[in-house]
C-alpha positions, -999 to +999 in steps of 0.1 A: -203+439-317-212+450-351-214+425-379-195+433-411-215+408-432-252+403-436-263+370-417-280+345-437-317+347-438-323+314-419-298+322-393-315+354-386-347+335-382-330+312-358-312+337-337-333+368-338-361+353-316-339+343-286-341+372-262-370+386-244-347+415-233-338+425-269-373+430-284-363+462-302-334+444-318-355+414-326-382+437-345-354+454-365-340+422-375-373+407-386-378+438-408-344+432-422-352+395-426-383+402-446-366+426-467-337+402-474-359+372-477-379+390-506-346+398-523-331+365-520-362+345-527-372+364-558-338+367-576-316+342-593-282+330-580-254+319-601-249+282-594-213+273-598-206+238-609-173+222-599-172+206-632-178+238-653-160+270-656-190+291-664-221+293-642-259+289-651-286+308-633-312+291-611-337+298-584-334+288-548-362+292-523-342+301-491-367+293-463-367+265-437-396+241-438-429+252-422-425+224-397-391+237-386-407+270-378-432+256-354-428+251-318-415+216-314-410+209-278-420+233-250-390+220-228-366+238-252-384+272-249-358+301-245-382+332-246-416+341-258-425+304-265-399+301-292-379+268-293-342+268-296-345+243-326-374+261-342-352+279-368-324+256-372-314+259-409-320+231-432-297+220-461-317+240-486-312+273-469-276+265-462-270+258-499-286+291-507-264+310-481-233+294-496-243+305-531-251+340-517-216+344-504-200+328-535-217+357-554-218+386-530-189+381-507-163+371-532-126+366-527-123+348-560-132+356-596-168+347-607-158+324-635-157+292-614-168+276-582-139+254-573-128+239-540-112+270-525-141+292-534-165+267-521-147+265-488-147+303-483-183+307-492-191+278-468-171+294-440-188+327-445-222+311-443-212+295-410-199+329-397-232+346-404-247+323-377-218+327-353-221+365-356-257+365-345-248+344-313-216+364-309-233+397-308-261+385-287-237+371-262-220+404-257-251+423-259-262+403-228-228+406-210-229+444-215-264+446-203-257+426-173-223+440-165-208+405-158-175+398-143-153+387-172-121+365-175-094+374-199-069+349-211-037+365-225-015+341-244+013+345-270-001+314-287-035+302-297-030+269-316-065+266-330-064+243-358-091+244-385-122+262-376-149+249-401-156+214-386-153+227-352-179+254-356-206+235-375-200+206-350-206+229-321-236+243-338-248+207-344-249+214-383-225+188-396-253+168-413-271+198-429-239+212-442-228+179-456-261+176-473-261+211-487-226+208-501-235+175-516-263+195-536-237+218-547-215+190-560-189+187-532-181+165-502-179+182-468-146+163-462-130+180-492-141+214-483-128+210-448-093+201-463-092+234-480-087+252-447-052+260-436-043+258-400-043+292-382-005+298-377-010+313-343+009+288-322+036+262-319+030+236-291+011+227-260+009+263-247-011+275-276-032+243-279-042+245-242-052+281-247-075+271-277-089+241-257-097+265-228-115+289-251-137+261-264-145+250-228-151+285-216-177+290-243-193+255-239-197+262-201-210+297-207-183+315-188-179+351-198-144+354-212-122+366-240-089+355-253-061+380-264-033+372-287-013+385-317-021+380-353+011+366-367+013+370-404+039+342-411+033+320-379+064+303-365+073+286-397+063+259-421+086+229-418+101+212-448+121+180-445+149+176-471+181+155-472+197+181-450+170+179-424+146+204-414+142+237-433+120+267-425+098+287-448+072+314-438+036+302-432+011+314-459-020+308-439-032+344-446-024+344-483-060+339-494-075+357-466-092+345-433-130+341-434-133+336-397-117+370-386-134+403-387-112+434-387-124+461-363-109+492-377-126+512-352-109+493-323-073+503-321-050+516-294-017+535-294+014+515-282+046+533-273+084+523-272+115+543-261+110+578-252+115+595-217+095+599-185+087+634-172+068+646-142+039+672-146+031+700-122+005+677-104+032+651-098+018+627-123+043+610-145+042+613-184+058+589-209+065+610-239+084+609-272+098+577-287+083+554-313+045+551-315+026+524-333-011+513-335-026+480-325-056+471-345-082+444-335-090+413-354-119+393-338-124+356-342-157+340-329-154+310-307-187+290-305-196+268-275-210+233-279-248+230-277-251+267-265-257+300-279-227+314-260-200+325-286-169+341-272-143+362-288-106+358-295-092+392-300-059+393-321-037+424-325-021+436-356+003+465-358+007+494-381+014+531-379-006+562-390-005+572-427+014+604-417+044+582-407+049+574-443+077+598-454+064+608-488+091+634-494+117+607-489+099+583-511+097+608-539+134+615-534+142+579-541+149+571-504+122+544-503+137+524-474+137+555-453+101+564-463+086+533-451+109+526-422+083+534-396+058+512-413+081+482-414+091+485-377+054+484-368+044+457-391+072+433-383+060+431-347+033+407-358+052+390-386+066+359-368+059+340-336+089+337-314+115+354-336+151+344-331+165+360-301+202+355-306+207+391-316+198+423-298+174+430-325+157+397-321+154+403-283+140+438-289+114+424-313+103+398-288+100+423-260+080+446-283+056+417-291+050+410-255+044+446-246+021+451-276-001+423-264-002+436-229-008+471-236-033+469-263-053+442-243-053+462-212-064+494-228-093+475-244-103+458-211-102+492-193-123+507-220-149+481-216-149+484-179-154+521-180-180+518-207-200+492-186-195+514-155-213+543-171-209+577-154-198+563-120-164+544-125-153+530-093-117+516-098-118+496-066-146+475-083-121+467-113-111+433-098-147+426-092-154+428-129-121+417-145-100+386-140-068+385-160-049+352-166-013+353-177-005+321-198+031+317-188+056+347-183+051+362-219+022+385-207+041+396-175+043+433-186+006+434-179+014+440-143+035+472-147+013+483-176-019+481-156-003+501-128+009+526-154-025+532-168-041+534-134-015+558-121-005+579-151-037+580-170-065+575-145-048+594-116-048+567-089-022+566-062+005+540-060-010+520-032-045+520-049-029+508-083-007+482-067-036+467-047-060+466-076-034+450-098-026+423-073-063+414-070-068+413-108-040+393-122-031+355-119-002+335-134+000+301-148+035+286-147+043+261-176+078+252-172+107+245-148+132+250-175+155+279-165+155+293-202+118+294-201+116+314-170+123+347-189+150+371-177+152+403-196+182+426-199+177+455-176+193+479-200+171+467-229+141+470-208+150+503-195+157+517-230+125+502-245+100+508-217+114+534-193+082+541-174+076+504-167+112+500-153+104+528-129+072+509-117+091+476-116+116+493-092+086+503-070+073+467-070+109+455-062+112+479-034+079+467-019+091+431-022+124+439-006+108+456+023+084+424+027+115+402+028+132+423+053+101+424+075+099+386+072+136+377+079+150+408+098+184+423+094+203+404+122+216+378+099+230+397+069+241+364+051+206+350+053+190+383+042+214+385+012+205+349+002+168+356+003+171+388-017+193+370-042+166+343-047+136+364-046+141+399-060+126+408-092+160+425-101+190+402-105+224+417-099+211+452-094+218+475-064+193+478-036+172+510-035+190+538-017+165+541+011+168+504+019+205+505+019+204+534+044+180+516+066+202+485+067+232+506+075+214+522+104+202+488+118+238+473+116+251+505+134+226+498+162+238+462+165+275+468+167+273+500+188+290+496+222+265+494+249+265+524+274+281+518+307+258+505+334+256+531+362+240+506+388+253+508+423+265+471+419+284+480+390+299+511+404+310+492+434+324+464+410+344+492+392+358+505+424+369+470+435+384+459+405+402+483+382+418+460+358+401+448+328+399+409+322+416+395+291+382+387+276+372+423+279+403+434+262+397+410+232+360+423+230+370+458+229+398+451+204+372+433+181+348+463+183+376+486+175+386+466+145+351+460+132+344+471+097+325+503+091+288+492+088+282+512+056+312+495+039+301+460+051+265+465+038+276+479+004+301+450+000+274+424+010+247+437-014+269+451-042+261+439-077+288+418-095+301+441-123+311+410-143+276+397-145+246+410-165+218+430-149+185+413-155+148+414-147+133+382-137+097+380-152+086+349-133+094+365-100+074+396-111+044+373-120+045+357-085+047+390-067+023+410-089-006+385-089-030+368-064-026+332-077+002+310-092-007+278-106+011+247-120-004+225-147-001+191-132+001+177-097+038+169-097+047+200-115+029+221-090+048+204-062+081+212-080+069+248-084+063+251-046+093+230-035+119+242-060+112+267-086+094+292-062+101+277-029+109+310-011+078+326-025+057+296-014+071+299+021+062+335+022+028+332+005+015+296+006-021+308+000-011+319-035+000+285-050-025+261-066-026+232-090-047+232-121-040+201-142-043+207-179-073+193-200-082+190-236-116+196-252-133+162-259-152+179-288-122+185-310-102+156-298-127+128-299-161+139-314-148+157-345-115+139-352-127+103-343-163+097-353-156+060-355-150+060-318-178+084-306-205+060-319-191+032-299-187+052-266-222+066-269-236+032-275-219+016-245-223+045-221-258+048-231-257+085-236-240+113-257-238+134-225-202+122-220-190+150-244-198+175-217-197+152-188-167+131-192-171+113-159-197+091-178-167+077-196-159+054-167-190+034-176-168+017-202-149+000-175-178-023-170-176-039-205-137-041-211-140-079-214-170-078-236-163-095-270-187-074-289-172-041-276-137-053-281-145-062-317-161-029-324-132-011-307-106-029-329-125-024-360-127+014-353-089+015-347-084-003-379-104+022-398-084+050-383-052+034-391-062+030-427-066+069-428-032+072-413-017+048-440-032+071-467-020+102-450+016+090-447+018+080-483+004+113-493+027+134-470+060+114-471+057+088-499+063+059-475+039+029-477+032+013-443+013-017-432-020-013-412-012-046-395+018-031-377+017-013-344+015+025-348+040+039-324+037+077-322+058+105-307+045+140-319+055+171-301+080+200-302+115+188-307+135+194-277+162+175-258+142+172-226+113+157-245+139+129-256+131+121-291+167+111-291+160+084-267+132+071-289+153+070-321+183+054-302+157+027-290+148+022-327+184+020-338+190-007-311+159-025-324+170-023-360+205-036-351+191-065-332+168-075-362+198-073-385+216-099-363+186-124-364+172-148-388+138-138-404+120-163-383+136-150-350+127-115-359+092-122-364+090-142-332+109-116-311+093-083-325+059-070-331+058-051-364+060-013-359+055+019-378+074+045-356+060+079-364+076+113-355+064+148-358+073+182-345+092+213-351+126+222-339+131+260-332+149+275-361+181+284-340+180+253-319+210+234-334+209+202-313+171+197-318+177+200-357+204+175-355+179+152-338+154+157-367+181+149-392+190+117-373+154+105-373+151+112-410+185+095-419+174+064-398+141+063-416+158+065-449+178+035-442+155+013-424+126+018-448+146+007-478+160-024-462+144-054-479+155-077-451+134-058-426+103-050-447+072-041-428+086-053-395+099-019-388+093+016-406+104+050-394+084+080-406+089+118-399+058+138-407+067+171-419+051+204-405+032+188-376+002+208-366-033+204-352-048+190-384-020+164-387-026+154-350-064+149-357-054+123-383-025+106-363-039+104-329-072+084-335-050+058-355-022+056-329-017+025-307+013+034-286+023+069-277+055+080-263+058+106-235+093+100-223+107+134-210+133+135-184+113+132-151+106+165-134+111+186-167+077+183-185+052+206-167+022+186-178+018+179-215-016+178-232-009+154-262-007+124-236-043+132-227-055+133-263-039+100-270-054+084-240-088+098-248-085+080-282-076+047-267-039+049-273-016+032-246+011+055-232+048+047-225+064+072-204+083+085-173+066+097-141+065+132-154+039+159-159+005+147-162+017+111-170+014+107-132-022+114-130-030+096-163-013+064-150-034+067-117-067+069-137-061+043-163-044+018-140-008+010-135-011-021-157-023+000-186+006+023-187+041+013-198+063+030-172+102+032-171+129+056-161+143+075-132+120+095-108+120+132-106+135+133-070+164+111-083+174+135-111+196+159-091+216+130-075+220+112-108+235+144-123+259+148-094+269+111-098+275+118-134+297+150-127+318+128-101+326+104-129+307+075-112+282+068-140+288+035-159+268+033-192+250+003-202+268-018-228+238-018-250+238+020-252+275+020-261+267-005-288+241+018-303+264+049-303+292+028-319+266+016-345+256+051-354+291+063-357+299+034-382+282+055-409+253+029-414+228+058-415+247+078-441+277+102-443+264+129-420+288+135-389+268+125-358+298+133-334+282+164-319+250+145-312+267+114-298+291+135-280+263+152-260+257+119-244+293+115-233+316+130-208+310+141-172+308+179-175+309+209-199+284+226-221+266+203-245+281+172-228+275+149-198+240+137-210+222+162-191+188+147-199+197+113-189+193+094-221+220+070-213+208+065-178+172+057-189+181+037-219+183+002-203+150+007-186+135+020-218+144-008-241+133-034-216+099-017-212+097-017-250+100-055-248+070-055-226+050-035-252+059-061-278+046-088-256+013-070-248+006-061-284+009-098-295-022-104-273-050-085-291-075-091-263-053-077-236-042-048-258-078-039-266-088-039-229-058-016-221-070+006-249-106+007-236-094+015-200-072+043-214-103+060-229-124+053-197-096+068-174-092+100-195-124+115-179-103+136-156-085+153-184-113+174-201-105+210-204-141+216-191-132+202-157-100+223-157-118+256-165-144+250-138-115+250-114-100+282-128-133+299-126-141+287-091-107+291-075-089+319-093-112+340-115-142+340-092-164+340-125-198+325-127-214+309-158-238+332-176-265+313-196-282+334-221-320+336-215 
């Protein structure tokens, strides 16, 4: 990979001497180093003082100390007797590099050196070092022609990159010192970085944790995504609730990305499919765009391995700008093609209520798949040299689809192999199945994508033809498995398993079914045996039974009509393509993301497929990176953990966290643990005041629920419980309140999708309750309710270390896994939750007594909904009391009838309490009473907190990635020499 910026002098010293195999590159870099060093060390740099608008020139000698350049420890040798740490940059060389970028890689005017400029210069100095490792990593992968995993995801919720990068490079100290010399604190510089707006929730954060672990564990891998200009949205909380504005994270540029103008691929929509004289299909005409690569380096922890996240941006060629129309004043017409292309990468998850929205989403998904696969195939061909063997493609490429969004990889890979590379159908189909794997992240029907057949056929006509071929293969497999004797059974299996929903069977299969039924109902030929002849002679009359049988056969339906009626689509229902079914059929592995979720996938969501191909189905419980989620966001805690486990190795070997279990009753550890939590809570106090204006007490319990706002995640249950708590407080004397309730600060955060009306009502309800409770002088610090706007990774990095209770209270069986529960547990936060997703495994590891459990179990949910539909459910009086209190107007004039009404009735859309808030409410508030009791015993609470951290060892993404690599990708770690 070519670097677009000159690396810092010291980083070239550090990285150029690593590889024996790249001696020629080493020599050329040393020559460049000598030349650059002479320039930098003999000329003056303009030093920008943060307190002055004008700069003054001064000289900086940009070399590491002589001692650093000597061989320190033979055990750290990498090649040619050169130690890994021999050329680690010191603070002086880092300061010089920052100044170099401030002057020679400017994004700002030269008159001042303020915080934004200092951040960008700092980031670019770090990027220099990453580029050296980055290029060396892929030089080595190219040379060794390794098998590589490719992780395709619509989301990568990265968070800030600066602290993560210098932390993984083990340069936090030198960078802090360098910036101090330049007049800044590292903490202030870090705060200048906006979160990359490339994701929304757990799906994207998981993808980013996985990239960190893949790099740290030295697995050859890339991530592929889209470069969203405006992200999902920036959330603003007003008196009317949530409002959305576009993200501006790219407004000042992104120092971490490198545009690869030489890496671009054509992507086509619409058009028609023709057949050439050789029988090969050709997709022609239509709308053409170009996908351009933007690369982001992903450094591993304590390793030179630096992986790549390749993001696609979209444009059209210059000739598509209609200059004649522009000069004629028809400006919109002139740049119509440009805007159509650019808007593909404007927004993550554009609203899909309209046909235009649906079309845009489908274009996004296909752009990701097509550009990424063209890139992967080009790399495979380049590494193969002159002898490309396509049967070896699955031996060099593992492609993981993160949920159903990248499903079009399956027909797209087949299209390229057949239409471009000339392979036969059977070859292309086998290669695709051996290459692709699918991670399921949800059991929610709306998330198991089903695209309109007509839309897909119009937008991607060739892909529909290929999906038809895949569907026909599947239908034949189902018929072979279940036979044609029982048409009703076969009809049911096809209805559940076909990729196409409500679409006629292929003509050849219909004809085959008709023939099979004709043979079944055909009258058997007369037996000509002597016994039968004698019997016929002896008895000329037919029995009554025989007559009835003959009459039945005579009146039987024509088999062709019967088959067509049985398998005929319903003209009143839409024709759809089921992407999840295509994922299962088209790949070699399907995994859930928690043990309970994987069982639901096998026993419910894809049960028919599981019975057909049980070997495909696996569990891979999610995980999170302990580097970002403890080391870099909670330095108070890492010092304690390292001290009591006796080693810092727990950051890459989290099994060592179990050592903490030996010391849970130790007074010294408990005291240190509480003090660390207190300091983190003070940070939260300052943060909340800055972001919301509310002042909260650090002496209260910090009770946190931060995640995407959705009815199944049940923020509504939480806030209803708070309303109950508030009402009971109001009914008590001050003395009773203090005796009964532990003080709490209830913190919410998360975004409701812009068109999800009910979720936005919940946000409004939470903020209204907060506005009332927080200004009630009778309650004071005993209860506060705070909604943190625009929740993202950086907000989580503040809230999670200071949290004490975290709510993971989804309706059982509806949360696939969750990852925030793991982050909270790692940071010593105690969970309250249902037996759902990864909660089940967390509770097993931390101990049943250290997890507050309530609510219905997953296997009970269907029965409870049936009971509700039959009118047998009797709500708890306390629940009815809360609803009445809300309707009284105590929280303001907003009409909450729709919200409260969704919890009532026995049937109907938006009614009948589908997510069982009312059913679980009594269990929930009773469990909260146990929380209060435990919190008032500091020693007990601290012990529970320590055991949560100790039990979180299982939930490192390092562990999860090892399992993917071993069981699905068949990829080995590749350690650079």
